[in-house]
N, C-alpha and C positions, 0 to 999 in steps of 0.2 A: 504494500500500500504506500503510495507516495505522500509527501507532506501536503501537497495540494488536495488530495482526496481526504486526508485526515482533517485538514483545515475546513473543508466543506462540511464534513460530518460534525466537527466541533462547532461550527457556525450554527448548524441546525439545532444542536443541543442548547447553545446560548440563546437562540431565538425562542425556543420553547420555555426555558427556565425564566428568562427575563421578559417574556411575553412581548417581544418586539420582532415581528416578522420581517421588518425592513433592515434589521441589523446586519452590517457588513464588518467582518473582522479581517484585519491585515496582520502580518507577522509582528509588527511593532505595536499593535493595539494593547493597551493596558487598562486596568480597572478605571483609571482616571478619565479615559476616553469614552466610557460606556455608561450611560445613565442607568442607574439601578444595580450596577455591579458593585456591591459593597461586601463587607466581610461575611455577612450571613449568606448572601446569594453565592459567594465564592465557595462556601462549603457545599452547597447544593450542586453547583456547577461541577466541582471536582468529583463528587459522588456520582453524578450522572455520567460523566466522562468515564469513570472507572467501570460503571455498569455496562455502558455501551461497548467499550473496547475490551471488557473482561480483563482488566488490569488493576493493580493496586499501587498507589503512591505512598511512599514514606513521608512523614511530616517534613523532614528536612528537604526532601525533593520538592515538595509543594512550596516551601518557604523560599527556595532558590529561584523559582520561576519568576521572570521579570515581565514577560509578555506572552501573547498568544503563540508567537513563533516558537518560543522555548517550550511551551506546553505541547505543541504539535511534534516537535523533535523528540521530546521525552516519551510521548505516546508511541512514536515510530520505533524508538529503541526498545521499548517494552514489548511491543507486539512482534518484533522480529527476533526476539530471544527464543 
């Protein structure tokens, strides 16, 4: 699975969780860029990503993530293991 495909699926998850169907995510997108993406919704987003891709993140992995691009790269590493 490519990072573009992962980004598309992550975008759909974010759209559902944040209830914003017009949301577009780029690699550099951060929580500051997205209305409604706060600490509580971040927990839900990570949980939904883990369920969707059947992966688990460690807390330190989540804390290191700086943007959507890094999230997608982390997902790609986990699903290719």
